[in-house]
MARMAR-434365 format. One record per residue (C-alpha): residue number from 1; residue in three letters; x, y, z. Coordinates in steps of 0.05 Angstrom, whole numbers. Layout:
N
SITE  seq  type       x       y       z
SITE  NUM   ala       X       Y       Z
...
This chain:
255
SITE  seq  type       x       y       z
SITE    1   unk    1403    1492    2708
SITE    2   unk    1444    1551    2730
SITE    3   unk    1449    1522    2801
SITE    4   unk    1475    1457    2771
SITE    5   unk    1531    1493    2734
SITE    6   unk    1550    1534    2796
SITE    7   unk    1552    1470    2838
SITE    8   unk    1597    1436    2787
SITE    9   unk    1646    1494    2786
SITE   10   unk    1648    1496    2863
SITE   11   unk    1660    1421    2865
SITE   12   unk    1718    1427    2816
SITE   13   unk    1750    1483    2856
SITE   14   unk    1744    1444    2921
SITE   15   unk    1772    1381    2890
SITE   16   unk    1831    1418    2861
SITE   17   unk    1843    1452    2928
SITE   18   unk    1843    1384    2963
SITE   19   unk    1883    1345    2912
SITE   20   unk    1939    1393    2898
SITE   21   unk    1971    1390    2968
SITE   22   unk    1963    1314    2971
SITE   23   unk    1990    1306    2900
SITE   24   unk    2049    1351    2916
SITE   25   unk    2067    1309    2976
SITE   26   unk    2062    1245    2935
SITE   27   unk    2104    1275    2880
SITE   28   unk    2158    1295    2930
SITE   29   unk    2159    1225    2960
SITE   30   unk    2164    1194    2891
SITE   31   unk    2221    1240    2872
SITE   32   unk    2257    1223    2936
SITE   33   unk    2250    1148    2922
SITE   34   unk    2274    1158    2851
SITE   35   unk    2340    1187    2876
SITE   36   unk    2358    1126    2918
SITE   37   unk    2332    1071    2872
SITE   38   unk    2357    1045    2806
SITE   39   unk    2338    1078    2741
SITE   40   unk    2271    1054    2714
SITE   41   unk    2279    1014    2649
SITE   42   unk    2255    1049    2586
SITE   43   unk    2202     996    2573
SITE   44   unk    2170    1009    2641
SITE   45   unk    2176    1085    2639
SITE   46   unk    2126    1094    2582
SITE   47   unk    2066    1066    2618
SITE   48   unk    2007    1112    2631
SITE   49   unk    2015    1109    2707
SITE   50   unk    2088    1125    2702
SITE   51   unk    2074    1186    2659
SITE   52   unk    2024    1211    2710
SITE   53   unk    2074    1202    2766
SITE   54   unk    2128    1237    2725
SITE   55   unk    2081    1295    2711
SITE   56   unk    2076    1310    2785
SITE   57   unk    2023    1351    2820
SITE   58   unk    2000    1388    2757
SITE   59   unk    1972    1323    2727
SITE   60   unk    1916    1320    2779
SITE   61   unk    1882    1387    2764
SITE   62   unk    1896    1374    2690
SITE   63   unk    1859    1308    2698
SITE   64   unk    1799    1346    2727
SITE   65   unk    1802    1394    2669
SITE   66   unk    1800    1336    2620
SITE   67   unk    1738    1306    2654
SITE   68   unk    1704    1374    2654
SITE   69   unk    1721    1383    2580
SITE   70   unk    1689    1316    2561
SITE   71   unk    1628    1333    2604
SITE   72   unk    1615    1400    2570
SITE   73   unk    1628    1372    2501
SITE   74   unk    1578    1316    2511
SITE   75   unk    1527    1362    2545
SITE   76   unk    1531    1415    2490
SITE   77   unk    1527    1363    2436
SITE   78   unk    1461    1338    2464
SITE   79   unk    1428    1403    2484
SITE   80   unk    1451    1449    2428
SITE   81   unk    1418    1410    2372
SITE   82   unk    1375    1453    2327
SITE   83   unk    1316    1406    2334
SITE   84   unk    1318    1415    2410
SITE   85   unk    1326    1490    2409
SITE   86   unk    1281    1511    2350
SITE   87   unk    1227    1457    2356
SITE   88   unk    1207    1459    2283
SITE   89   unk    1160    1401    2299
SITE   90   unk    1115    1451    2334
SITE   91   unk    1111    1497    2274
SITE   92   unk    1043    1473    2247
SITE   93   unk    1011    1480    2317
SITE   94   unk    1040    1549    2329
SITE   95   unk    1019    1574    2260
SITE   96   unk     948    1548    2271
SITE   97   unk     942    1580    2339
SITE   98   unk     971    1646    2313
SITE   99   unk     923    1647    2255
SITE  100   unk     866    1644    2307
SITE  101   unk     900    1695    2352
SITE  102   unk     897    1645    2409
SITE  103   unk     947    1678    2455
SITE  104   unk     932    1633    2514
SITE  105   unk     938    1571    2471
SITE  106   unk    1006    1592    2445
SITE  107   unk    1031    1606    2516
SITE  108   unk    1006    1539    2540
SITE  109   unk    1040    1504    2482
SITE  110   unk    1105    1541    2497
SITE  111   unk    1101    1524    2571
SITE  112   unk    1092    1450    2555
SITE  113   unk    1152    1449    2507
SITE  114   unk    1211    1485    2538
SITE  115   unk    1263    1506    2487
SITE  116   unk    1301    1567    2461
SITE  117   unk    1246    1586    2411
SITE  118   unk    1186    1574    2457
SITE  119   unk    1218    1614    2514
SITE  120   unk    1229    1674    2469
SITE  121   unk    1161    1668    2435
SITE  122   unk    1125    1662    2502
SITE  123   unk    1158    1726    2527
SITE  124   unk    1132    1763    2466
SITE  125   unk    1061    1735    2472
SITE  126   unk    1061    1756    2545
SITE  127   unk    1062    1829    2523
SITE  128   unk     997    1821    2484
SITE  129   unk     938    1843    2526
SITE  130   unk     876    1802    2538
SITE  131   unk     839    1845    2488
SITE  132   unk     890    1822    2436
SITE  133   unk     918    1892    2428
SITE  134   unk     982    1883    2390
SITE  135   unk    1038    1934    2401
SITE  136   unk    1097    1913    2358
SITE  137   unk    1147    1956    2396
SITE  138   unk    1130    1926    2464
SITE  139   unk    1128    1855    2436
SITE  140   unk    1196    1863    2402
SITE  141   unk    1226    1892    2466
SITE  142   unk    1203    1830    2504
SITE  143   unk    1231    1784    2450
SITE  144   unk    1298    1819    2451
SITE  145   unk    1303    1815    2527
SITE  146   unk    1284    1742    2528
SITE  147   unk    1332    1728    2470
SITE  148   unk    1390    1760    2508
SITE  149   unk    1372    1721    2571
SITE  150   unk    1370    1656    2533
SITE  151   unk    1435    1671    2498
SITE  152   unk    1471    1682    2564
SITE  153   unk    1443    1617    2592
SITE  154   unk    1463    1575    2531
SITE  155   unk    1531    1608    2522
SITE  156   unk    1552    1595    2594
SITE  157   unk    1570    1521    2584
SITE  158   unk    1601    1538    2517
SITE  159   unk    1646    1590    2550
SITE  160   unk    1669    1539    2601
SITE  161   unk    1704    1503    2544
SITE  162   unk    1740    1568    2528
SITE  163   unk    1762    1575    2600
SITE  164   unk    1788    1504    2600
SITE  165   unk    1824    1515    2534
SITE  166   unk    1857    1578    2560
SITE  167   unk    1875    1553    2630
SITE  168   unk    1901    1483    2615
SITE  169   unk    1963    1506    2577
SITE  170   unk    1980    1556    2632
SITE  171   unk    1972    1502    2684
SITE  172   unk    2016    1456    2643
SITE  173   unk    2068    1512    2637
SITE  174   unk    2066    1520    2712
SITE  175   unk    2081    1446    2719
SITE  176   unk    2138    1455    2670
SITE  177   unk    2168    1512    2711
SITE  178   unk    2161    1469    2774
SITE  179   unk    2197    1412    2740
SITE  180   unk    2253    1457    2715
SITE  181   unk    2262    1486    2785
SITE  182   unk    2271    1416    2812
SITE  183   unk    2320    1399    2757
SITE  184   unk    2363    1460    2771
SITE  185   unk    2360    1444    2845
SITE  186   unk    2387    1374    2832
SITE  187   unk    2442    1404    2788
SITE  188   unk    2460    1452    2844
SITE  189   unk    2466    1394    2892
SITE  190   unk    2518    1360    2847
SITE  191   unk    2473    1314    2808
SITE  192   unk    2498    1337    2740
SITE  193   unk    2538    1273    2730
SITE  194   unk    2479    1226    2743
SITE  195   unk    2425    1233    2688
SITE  196   unk    2379    1187    2727
SITE  197   unk    2371    1240    2781
SITE  198   unk    2347    1291    2729
SITE  199   unk    2300    1244    2692
SITE  200   unk    2240    1255    2739
SITE  201   unk    2244    1330    2739
SITE  202   unk    2255    1336    2664
SITE  203   unk    2198    1287    2652
SITE  204   unk    2153    1331    2695
SITE  205   unk    2174    1392    2656
SITE  206   unk    2157    1361    2589
SITE  207   unk    2095    1319    2605
SITE  208   unk    2054    1374    2638
SITE  209   unk    2061    1422    2579
SITE  210   unk    2042    1367    2530
SITE  211   unk    1982    1347    2572
SITE  212   unk    1958    1419    2577
SITE  213   unk    1961    1426    2502
SITE  214   unk    1926    1359    2490
SITE  215   unk    1868    1384    2533
SITE  216   unk    1867    1455    2506
SITE  217   unk    1867    1440    2431
SITE  218   unk    1802    1399    2429
SITE  219   unk    1770    1445    2480
SITE  220   unk    1782    1507    2437
SITE  221   unk    1760    1471    2373
SITE  222   unk    1695    1449    2408
SITE  223   unk    1685    1519    2435
SITE  224   unk    1687    1552    2367
SITE  225   unk    1643    1498    2335
SITE  226   unk    1590    1503    2388
SITE  227   unk    1592    1579    2389
SITE  228   unk    1585    1585    2313
SITE  229   unk    1528    1535    2311
SITE  230   unk    1492    1569    2368
SITE  231   unk    1497    1638    2335
SITE  232   unk    1468    1606    2272
SITE  233   unk    1411    1577    2312
SITE  234   unk    1398    1645    2345
SITE  235   unk    1392    1677    2276
SITE  236   unk    1344    1622    2253
SITE  237   unk    1304    1630    2317
SITE  238   unk    1295    1705    2304
SITE  239   unk    1270    1692    2234
SITE  240   unk    1220    1639    2259
SITE  241   unk    1193    1684    2314
SITE  242   unk    1184    1741    2264
SITE  243   unk    1146    1693    2218
SITE  244   unk    1099    1673    2274
SITE  245   unk    1086    1745    2295
SITE  246   unk    1070    1764    2223
SITE  247   unk    1017    1709    2222
SITE  248   unk     987    1738    2285
SITE  249   unk     991    1809    2261
SITE  250   unk     954    1798    2196
SITE  251   unk     904    1746    2221
SITE  252   unk     832    1765    2228
SITE  253   unk     809    1772    2301
SITE  254   unk     749    1726    2291
SITE  255   unk     783    1677    2245
């Protein structure tokens, strides 16, 4: 799972590195053609393709950001469900095995049903010796370590949404600065009297900022929703693991 996330990040960086120079060249060619051709009618200038061309090079990495945002939203929606992480459907089986102090049975059940709760519970059961000697301190240390490890693993794709939400507006602002530099360059060359020459650069300045905000707002909303729900699931998981360990602690060895 971790390798998959690392590969996705590397792929996005490589694609951005390849697309930015090409997109910059295309934007420059389009700007050059816009100077010598007639002004585009208003009805044609509002199409989606025209907006992307007006946005310039910044629209391409912003497009990658939008794809990544949808990917992480869909992925987190599927994997961060409570029923997938806490596996309450296994509760009767775990309670029955705990009441019999069947450590091996609990570990086999956890291994066959990978989830947040089973990974943490298995780490705690691993600290119980074959003679079923129960040391609460050692068991809780293992549970805390496994809980922290699982929290880092689950929070990584959630934090990617925060990165997208924080980077997209800055990238849009960079596109705005680029568009304003082009606009002032045209003015310096004597294009002040021809609004058509400024339209492309001004459009780039406005569109990239708006696009960055359109990507950042849902990304940040999704980030806080997923984060809060995951913290709630972590608290519930701790309560459930404590419940199972209490069953084991007070069960009779020969029950």
